[in-house]
C-alpha positions as CSV (number, residue, x, y, z in Angstrom):
1,M,-34.0,-6.6,-56.3
2,F,-33.1,-8.2,-53.0
3,Q,-34.3,-6.9,-49.6
4,A,-33.8,-8.1,-46.0
5,E,-36.0,-6.8,-43.2
6,G,-34.5,-3.8,-41.4
7,F,-31.7,-3.4,-43.9
8,A,-31.1,-1.3,-47.0
9,R,-32.2,-2.6,-50.3
10,V,-29.6,-4.0,-52.8
11,R,-30.1,-3.5,-56.5
12,I,-28.1,-5.4,-59.1
13,S,-28.4,-3.6,-62.5
14,V,-26.2,-5.7,-64.7
15,F,-27.2,-8.8,-66.7
16,L,-26.4,-11.5,-64.2
17,R,-28.2,-14.6,-63.0
18,V,-28.3,-15.2,-59.3
19,E,-27.6,-18.8,-58.5
20,F,-27.5,-18.5,-54.7
21,W,-28.3,-15.9,-52.1
22,E,-27.9,-15.9,-48.3
23,N,-28.3,-13.3,-45.5
24,M,-26.5,-13.9,-42.2
25,V,-26.7,-11.6,-39.2
26,V,-23.3,-11.7,-37.5
27,G,-23.7,-9.0,-34.8
28,A,-26.0,-6.4,-33.4
29,G,-27.2,-4.5,-36.4
30,I,-24.7,-6.1,-38.8
31,A,-25.4,-8.5,-41.7
32,V,-23.4,-10.2,-44.4
33,Y,-25.1,-10.9,-47.7
34,T,-23.5,-13.6,-49.8
35,A,-24.4,-14.3,-53.5
36,V,-23.1,-16.5,-56.3
37,L,-23.6,-14.5,-59.5
38,V,-23.4,-16.3,-62.9
39,L,-22.1,-14.2,-65.9
40,G,-22.0,-16.5,-68.9
41,A,-19.8,-19.5,-68.0
42,E,-18.2,-17.6,-65.1
43,K,-19.4,-17.7,-61.5
44,L,-18.6,-14.8,-59.1
45,L,-18.7,-14.8,-55.3
46,F,-20.2,-11.6,-54.1
47,F,-20.2,-10.2,-50.5
48,C,-22.1,-7.2,-49.1
49,V,-21.7,-6.1,-45.5
50,Y,-24.4,-3.8,-44.2
51,S,-24.9,-2.0,-40.9
52,Q,-28.3,-1.2,-39.6
53,G,-27.1,2.3,-38.7
54,L,-28.2,3.5,-35.3
55,I,-27.6,0.7,-32.8
56,M,-28.0,2.3,-29.3
57,K,-29.4,5.5,-27.9
58,V,-29.5,6.2,-24.2
59,N,-29.9,9.3,-22.0
60,F,-27.7,9.1,-18.9
61,N,-27.7,11.1,-15.7
62,R,-24.1,12.5,-15.8
63,A,-23.4,12.2,-12.1
64,A,-24.7,8.6,-11.9
65,L,-22.6,7.6,-15.0
66,A,-19.5,9.2,-13.5
67,E,-20.0,7.2,-10.3
68,A,-20.3,4.0,-12.4
69,L,-17.2,4.7,-14.4
70,G,-15.3,5.6,-11.2
71,L,-15.8,2.0,-10.0
72,L,-15.2,0.4,-13.4
73,T,-12.1,2.1,-14.7
74,P,-9.7,0.7,-12.1
75,V,-10.3,-2.7,-13.7
76,V,-9.3,-1.4,-17.2
77,P,-5.6,-2.3,-17.8
78,S,-3.4,0.7,-18.9
79,R,-1.2,-1.6,-21.0
80,T,-2.5,-4.6,-22.8
81,P,-1.8,-6.4,-26.2
82,K,-5.6,-6.5,-26.6
83,P,-6.9,-2.9,-27.3
84,I,-10.5,-3.9,-26.6
85,L,-9.7,-4.5,-22.9
86,R,-9.0,-0.7,-22.6
87,C,-12.7,-0.2,-23.3
88,V,-16.0,-0.6,-21.4
89,Q,-19.0,-2.3,-22.8
90,I,-22.4,-0.5,-22.6
91,A,-25.4,-2.7,-23.3
92,A,-29.0,-1.4,-23.3
93,E,-31.9,-3.8,-23.2
94,G,-35.4,-3.0,-22.2
95,K,-35.2,-0.3,-19.6
96,A,-31.9,-1.4,-18.1
97,V,-28.3,-0.4,-19.1
98,R,-25.4,-2.7,-18.1
99,I,-21.8,-1.3,-18.1
100,C,-18.9,-3.8,-18.0
101,A,-15.2,-3.8,-17.7
102,T,-12.6,-6.6,-17.5
103,D,-8.9,-7.4,-17.7
104,L,-9.7,-11.1,-18.1
105,E,-8.8,-11.8,-14.5
106,I,-11.3,-9.4,-12.8
107,G,-14.6,-8.5,-14.3
108,I,-17.2,-6.0,-13.1
109,S,-20.8,-5.5,-14.2
110,Y,-22.7,-2.3,-13.2
111,T,-26.4,-1.8,-13.8
112,A,-26.7,1.9,-14.3
113,S,-29.4,4.0,-12.6
114,E,-31.2,7.1,-13.8
115,V,-31.2,6.2,-17.5
116,Q,-33.7,6.5,-20.3
117,V,-33.3,3.9,-23.1
118,E,-34.6,5.1,-26.5
119,E,-32.9,2.4,-28.6
120,A,-31.5,-0.9,-27.3
121,G,-28.1,-2.0,-28.4
122,E,-24.5,-2.4,-27.5
123,L,-21.5,0.0,-27.5
124,I,-17.8,-0.7,-26.9
125,V,-15.8,2.5,-26.3
126,S,-12.5,3.7,-24.8
127,A,-12.9,3.8,-21.0
128,E,-10.3,6.6,-20.6
129,K,-11.9,8.9,-23.2
130,L,-15.4,8.3,-22.1
131,S,-14.5,8.9,-18.4
132,A,-12.7,12.1,-19.3
133,I,-15.7,13.5,-21.2
134,V,-18.2,12.6,-18.5
135,R,-15.9,14.0,-15.8
136,E,-15.4,17.4,-17.6
137,S,-19.0,17.7,-18.8
138,V,-21.2,20.4,-17.1
139,D,-24.5,18.9,-18.3
140,D,-26.9,17.1,-16.0
141,V,-27.9,14.7,-18.8
142,L,-25.8,13.2,-21.6
143,L,-27.1,11.5,-24.6
144,I,-24.9,8.6,-25.8
145,E,-25.6,6.8,-29.0
146,S,-23.7,4.4,-31.3
147,A,-23.7,4.1,-35.0
148,D,-21.4,2.1,-37.2
149,G,-18.8,1.4,-34.5
150,T,-18.6,5.0,-33.3
151,C,-19.8,6.6,-30.1
152,Q,-21.6,9.9,-30.1
153,I,-21.9,11.9,-26.8
154,R,-24.1,15.0,-26.8
155,G,-24.6,17.6,-24.2
156,A,-26.4,21.0,-24.4
157,D,-23.4,22.7,-26.0
158,S,-21.1,19.8,-26.9
159,H,-20.7,16.9,-29.2
160,F,-18.0,14.2,-29.1
161,T,-17.3,11.3,-31.5
162,I,-15.2,8.4,-30.3
163,Y,-14.2,5.6,-32.6
164,G,-14.9,2.3,-30.9
165,H,-15.1,-1.4,-31.7
166,E,-17.9,-3.3,-33.4
167,P,-20.5,-4.8,-31.1
168,G,-20.2,-8.5,-30.2
169,Q,-16.4,-8.5,-29.7
170,Y,-16.2,-7.7,-26.0
171,P,-15.1,-10.6,-23.7
172,A,-18.0,-12.1,-21.6
173,V,-18.1,-10.8,-18.0
174,P,-19.4,-13.5,-15.6
175,V,-22.7,-12.9,-13.8
176,F,-23.9,-14.1,-10.4
177,E,-25.9,-17.3,-10.7
178,G,-27.5,-19.5,-8.2
179,D,-27.5,-19.3,-4.4
180,A,-24.9,-17.5,-2.4
181,D,-22.3,-19.4,-0.3
182,I,-22.4,-16.6,2.3
183,E,-24.0,-13.2,2.8
184,I,-22.4,-10.4,4.7
185,G,-23.3,-6.8,5.4
186,L,-21.5,-4.4,3.1
187,G,-20.4,-2.1,5.9
188,E,-19.1,-5.1,8.0
189,L,-17.1,-6.4,5.0
190,Q,-15.6,-3.1,4.1
191,G,-14.6,-2.5,7.7
192,G,-12.7,-5.8,7.7
193,I,-11.1,-5.1,4.4
194,E,-9.9,-1.7,5.6
195,Q,-8.2,-3.4,8.6
196,C,-6.1,-5.8,6.6
197,L,-5.7,-4.7,2.9
198,F,-2.8,-2.4,3.7
199,A,-0.7,-5.3,4.9
200,T,-0.8,-7.2,1.6
201,A,2.5,-7.7,-0.3
202,R,3.2,-5.6,-3.4
203,E,4.9,-7.1,-6.4
204,S,6.1,-10.1,-4.4
205,S,7.3,-13.3,-6.1
206,R,5.3,-15.2,-3.4
207,Y,2.0,-14.9,-5.2
208,A,0.0,-16.2,-2.4
209,I,0.7,-13.2,-0.2
210,N,-0.4,-10.8,-3.0
211,G,-4.0,-11.3,-1.8
212,V,-6.1,-11.6,1.3
213,L,-7.0,-15.0,2.8
214,W,-10.7,-15.6,3.4
215,E,-11.7,-18.3,6.0
216,I,-15.2,-19.0,7.3
217,K,-15.7,-20.7,10.6
218,D,-18.6,-20.6,13.1
219,K,-20.4,-17.9,11.1
220,K,-17.4,-15.6,11.2
221,L,-15.3,-14.5,8.3
222,T,-11.6,-14.2,9.0
223,L,-9.5,-11.9,6.7
224,V,-5.7,-12.2,6.8
225,A,-3.0,-10.3,4.9
226,T,0.7,-10.3,5.2
227,D,3.8,-9.1,3.4
228,G,6.3,-11.2,5.4
229,R,7.2,-8.3,7.8
230,R,3.8,-7.8,9.3
231,L,0.4,-9.5,9.5
232,A,-3.1,-8.1,9.9
233,R,-6.1,-10.3,10.9
234,S,-9.7,-9.1,11.0
235,R,-12.8,-11.1,12.0
236,V,-16.2,-10.1,10.7
237,K,-19.6,-11.6,11.6
238,V,-21.3,-13.3,8.6
239,G,-25.0,-12.6,8.0
240,S,-25.8,-16.0,6.7
241,A,-23.9,-19.0,5.5
242,P,-26.3,-21.6,4.1
243,G,-24.5,-24.9,4.2
244,K,-21.2,-23.1,4.5
245,D,-20.5,-22.7,8.2
246,N,-16.9,-23.8,7.7
247,V,-15.1,-23.0,4.5
248,G,-11.4,-23.6,3.8
249,G,-9.2,-20.7,2.8
250,V,-9.3,-19.0,-0.5
251,I,-7.0,-16.1,-1.5
252,V,-8.7,-13.1,-3.1
253,P,-6.5,-10.6,-5.1
254,A,-5.8,-7.3,-3.5
255,K,-7.2,-5.5,-6.5
256,T,-10.5,-7.3,-6.1
257,M,-10.5,-6.3,-2.4
258,Q,-10.0,-2.7,-3.4
259,L,-13.0,-2.8,-5.6
260,L,-15.2,-4.2,-2.8
261,E,-13.9,-1.4,-0.5
262,K,-15.1,1.2,-3.0
263,L,-18.6,-0.1,-3.3
264,V,-21.2,2.5,-2.4
265,G,-24.3,1.3,-0.6
266,G,-26.7,1.8,2.3
267,E,-26.4,0.5,5.9
268,K,-28.7,-2.5,5.1
269,D,-27.0,-3.5,1.8
270,T,-25.5,-7.0,1.9
271,V,-22.9,-8.7,-0.3
272,A,-23.6,-12.2,-1.7
273,V,-20.5,-14.3,-2.2
274,K,-20.1,-17.4,-4.2
275,V,-17.0,-19.5,-5.1
276,V,-17.1,-21.4,-8.4
277,D,-14.0,-23.4,-9.3
278,N,-11.1,-21.0,-9.3
279,R,-13.3,-17.8,-9.3
280,I,-15.1,-15.9,-6.6
281,V,-18.2,-13.8,-7.5
282,F,-19.7,-11.0,-5.4
283,N,-23.1,-9.4,-5.9
284,C,-24.2,-6.2,-4.1
285,A,-27.2,-4.2,-5.2
286,N,-26.5,-3.2,-8.8
287,V,-22.9,-4.4,-9.0
288,V,-21.4,-7.9,-9.8
289,I,-17.7,-8.4,-9.4
290,S,-16.0,-11.6,-10.6
291,S,-12.4,-12.5,-9.9
292,T,-10.0,-15.3,-10.3
293,L,-8.5,-16.6,-7.1
294,V,-4.8,-16.3,-6.2
295,E,-3.1,-19.7,-6.6
296,G,-0.7,-21.0,-4.0
297,N,-0.6,-21.8,-0.3
298,F,-1.0,-18.9,2.2
299,P,1.4,-19.0,5.1
300,K,0.2,-20.8,8.3
301,Y,-0.4,-17.5,10.0
302,E,-1.5,-18.9,13.4
303,D,2.0,-20.3,13.9
304,I,3.6,-16.8,13.9
305,I,1.2,-15.1,16.3
306,P,2.9,-14.9,19.7
307,T,0.9,-16.1,22.6
308,D,3.4,-15.8,25.5
309,H,4.2,-12.1,25.7
310,D,4.5,-10.9,29.3
311,K,4.5,-7.1,28.7
312,K,1.1,-5.7,28.0
313,L,0.2,-2.0,27.7
314,T,-3.1,-0.2,27.0
315,L,-2.4,2.9,24.9
316,S,-4.3,5.8,23.5
317,T,-4.7,5.4,19.7
318,G,-4.6,9.1,18.9
319,G,-1.7,9.7,21.4
320,V,0.5,7.0,19.9
321,L,-0.4,8.1,16.4
322,S,0.8,11.6,17.1
323,A,3.9,10.4,18.9
324,V,5.0,8.1,16.1
325,R,4.4,10.8,13.5
326,R,6.5,13.3,15.4
327,S,9.3,11.0,16.3
328,A,9.7,9.8,12.7
329,L,10.1,13.3,11.3
330,L,13.9,13.0,11.3
331,T,14.2,9.5,9.9
332,S,16.2,9.0,6.7
333,E,17.0,6.3,4.1
334,E,19.8,5.1,6.3
335,S,17.9,5.2,9.6
336,R,14.2,4.5,9.0
337,G,13.3,3.0,12.3
338,I,12.1,4.5,15.6
339,K,12.8,3.1,19.1
340,L,10.1,2.5,21.7
341,A,11.5,2.5,25.2
342,V,9.1,1.2,27.9
343,T,9.7,1.9,31.5
344,K,7.5,2.3,34.6
345,N,4.7,4.7,33.7
346,K,6.6,6.0,30.7
347,L,6.9,5.3,27.0
348,V,9.5,7.1,25.0
349,F,9.5,7.3,21.1
350,S,12.8,8.3,19.6
351,C,14.9,8.2,16.5
352,R,18.5,9.0,15.7
353,A,19.8,9.9,12.3
354,P,23.6,10.7,12.4
355,E,23.4,12.9,9.3
356,M,20.2,14.7,10.4
357,G,19.7,14.8,14.2
358,D,17.7,13.3,17.1
359,A,14.0,13.3,18.0
360,Q,12.2,12.2,21.2
361,V,8.6,12.2,22.3
362,D,7.6,11.2,25.8
363,M,4.2,9.7,26.8
364,S,2.8,8.9,30.2
365,I,1.3,5.4,30.6
366,D,0.0,3.1,33.2
367,Y,2.6,0.4,33.3
368,K,4.4,-1.3,36.3
369,G,6.2,-4.2,34.5
370,E,9.7,-4.9,33.2
371,G,11.2,-2.4,30.8
372,I,12.1,-3.0,27.2
373,E,13.5,-1.3,24.2
374,I,12.4,-2.3,20.7
375,G,12.6,-0.9,17.2
376,F,9.8,-0.7,14.6
377,N,9.3,0.7,11.1
378,P,7.2,3.9,11.8
379,Q,5.3,3.6,8.5
380,F,4.0,0.1,9.5
381,L,2.9,1.6,12.9
382,L,1.2,4.5,11.3
383,E,-0.8,2.4,8.8
384,V,-2.2,0.1,11.5
385,L,-3.0,3.0,13.9
386,R,-5.1,4.7,11.2
387,V,-7.4,1.7,10.9
388,I,-8.0,1.2,14.6
389,R,-11.5,2.6,15.3
390,A,-11.4,2.4,19.1
391,S,-9.9,5.2,21.3
392,D,-7.3,2.8,22.7
393,F,-5.6,-0.5,21.9
394,D,-3.4,-3.1,23.5
395,L,0.3,-3.5,22.8
396,E,1.9,-6.8,23.8
397,L,5.7,-7.2,23.8
398,G,8.1,-10.0,24.7
399,Q,11.8,-9.6,23.9
400,S,13.3,-6.9,21.7
401,D,14.0,-9.4,18.9
402,R,10.5,-10.9,18.9
403,P,7.4,-9.5,17.1
404,G,5.1,-7.0,18.7
405,V,1.3,-7.6,18.8
406,I,-1.4,-5.0,18.6
407,K,-5.0,-5.9,19.5
408,S,-8.2,-3.9,19.2
409,G,-11.4,-5.4,20.5
410,S,-12.1,-9.1,19.8
411,G,-11.9,-8.9,16.0
412,F,-8.6,-7.2,15.1
413,L,-5.0,-8.3,15.5
414,Y,-1.7,-7.0,14.1
415,V,1.7,-8.6,14.3
416,L,4.8,-6.5,13.5
417,M,8.3,-7.7,13.2
418,P,10.9,-5.6,15.0
419,I,13.9,-4.0,13.2
420,N,17.5,-3.7,14.4
421,L,18.4,-0.1,15.1
422,G,22.2,-0.9,15.4
């Protein structure tokens, strides 16, 4: 008779002599028993694999779990040669529950709130299926437990079984260690992200512009994004930068910036930021986000910001937003642009689509300078107008073939290339 603490007993009821016996724990609740059995002149190698049975048992507040999964699931890849990456890892230890997701480039760790841990352990389960069950559940509390690589989810009138992966196989998700390079208010950071993220390139072969440039100088964080046809720059005050008053540019992936923008927190919450080798790590309240940095050289954006424009207008944000939307109603695939015609005390928005018709919207303005006609992509105008928080903004123009510049306050600038309307 052989017995290992916490595991089932093993009984050998044949006439064998045991020459060697070893017990090795290889994972949470899993052990491999190895024996060399002697039967006459023959030696047999004997393996037994045993699971401890119940590994994890936790009661979750359903709404809090849904909030956590809503932040985690965007990291989970929809297509991957590694099926385990389509899962989330739930690890319960003591009174805390940590939920992780990663695509090997971006990792996120979320310490769940409103949980009651009955049994500590680890669970690896499909992110898509778990999210769907939690989202559709009508219970306030859900019991989630794991046993033998399966996930059991129980509500008042429901019971789900999801086949998962054995514990111990999930890739490690980096944690925040040591002192922060900078600390910044969550609201301030999210405001800066909102004002530049929309201008990042999508699926560009120039990888450096698929992210947002971060620069720190004189306790201000400058965020810059461009897709080659427009550029957005936002400046945000840094709470503290111990020993990091000036930091060269690093490029953070757009997907990582989207995660930061979705963080939920209070007015006083801050984000700690640390750069380690080719990774950047963020810590805010109960969330840690780790991301690889985008490789490559970001364009020298300061060189393309015009500084000599002689036509300056102060315009109503809401008025221009409405005018651009209305004047763009008749644009088509062949004629996507709108024309801005500036004259004394008047700004006219218009478009002409030969196969569709004409549109014109007039706006009264306070302007006494030289007139100009210039064409812009209306979608690029709408996107920037939606992130301007002030009731008015400044528009600076030079010649019809040079970029226009939009400014709001001391922290936001937007450069937009003109288009030829033919």
